[in-house]
C-alpha positions as CSV (number, residue, x, y, z in Angstrom):
1,X,10.4,1.5,-18.6
2,X,7.2,1.5,-16.3
3,X,7.8,0.8,-12.4
4,X,4.7,-0.4,-12.2
5,X,3.0,-3.1,-14.2
6,X,-0.7,-2.4,-15.4
7,X,-2.2,-4.9,-13.2
8,X,-0.7,-3.2,-10.4
9,X,-2.1,-0.1,-11.1
10,X,-5.4,-1.4,-12.0
11,X,-5.3,-3.3,-8.5
12,X,-4.6,-0.2,-7.0
13,X,-7.7,1.8,-8.7
14,X,-10.1,-1.3,-7.7
15,X,-8.7,-0.8,-3.8
16,X,-9.2,3.2,-4.1
17,X,-13.0,2.4,-5.1
18,X,-13.3,0.3,-2.2
19,X,-12.4,2.7,-0.1
20,X,-14.5,5.4,-1.4
21,X,-17.2,2.8,-0.7
22,X,-16.5,2.3,2.7
23,X,-15.5,-1.5,2.0
24,X,-11.9,-1.6,2.5
25,X,-10.2,-2.7,5.9
26,X,-6.9,-2.8,7.4
27,X,-5.7,-6.1,8.7
28,X,-7.4,-5.2,12.1
29,X,-10.9,-4.6,10.7
30,X,-10.7,-1.1,10.9
31,X,-12.1,1.0,7.9
32,X,-9.5,2.8,5.8
33,X,-9.8,6.6,5.8
34,X,-6.2,7.8,4.6
35,X,-5.7,7.6,0.6
36,X,-2.0,6.8,1.3
37,X,-3.1,3.6,3.4
38,X,-5.1,2.9,0.6
39,X,-2.3,3.0,-1.7
40,X,0.0,1.0,0.3
41,X,-2.9,-2.0,0.7
42,X,-3.3,-2.1,-3.0
43,X,0.7,-2.2,-4.1
44,X,0.4,-4.9,-1.1
45,X,-1.9,-7.2,-2.8
46,X,-0.5,-6.7,-6.4
47,X,2.9,-7.8,-5.0
48,X,1.5,-11.1,-3.4
49,X,0.0,-11.3,-7.0
50,X,3.3,-11.2,-8.7
51,X,2.7,-8.1,-10.4
52,X,5.5,-5.9,-11.0
53,X,5.9,-3.2,-8.5
54,X,9.3,-2.1,-6.3
55,X,10.3,-3.6,-3.6
56,X,9.9,-2.0,-0.4
57,X,11.5,0.8,1.0
58,X,13.6,0.0,4.2
59,X,12.3,1.4,7.6
60,X,13.6,4.8,8.3
61,X,16.7,4.8,10.6
62,X,15.1,8.5,12.5
63,X,13.0,6.5,15.1
64,X,16.4,4.3,16.3
65,X,18.6,7.7,16.4
66,X,15.9,9.2,18.5
67,X,15.8,6.4,21.0
68,X,19.5,6.5,21.2
69,X,19.6,9.9,22.3
């Protein structure tokens, strides 16, 4: 069974093309340069459209442990 729907994959592909053309922007308006960030944006947009995408991973606790010390 596929984790991601075909539509979600197409959305990520579309976003990757935007990034390569220099048209993809972050929420603050800056240009996206990271491949990982572009994929995250594509999955987020697919999730908003209701495509089959796994839930977001919970935040890591490493930062909280580091702050405790």
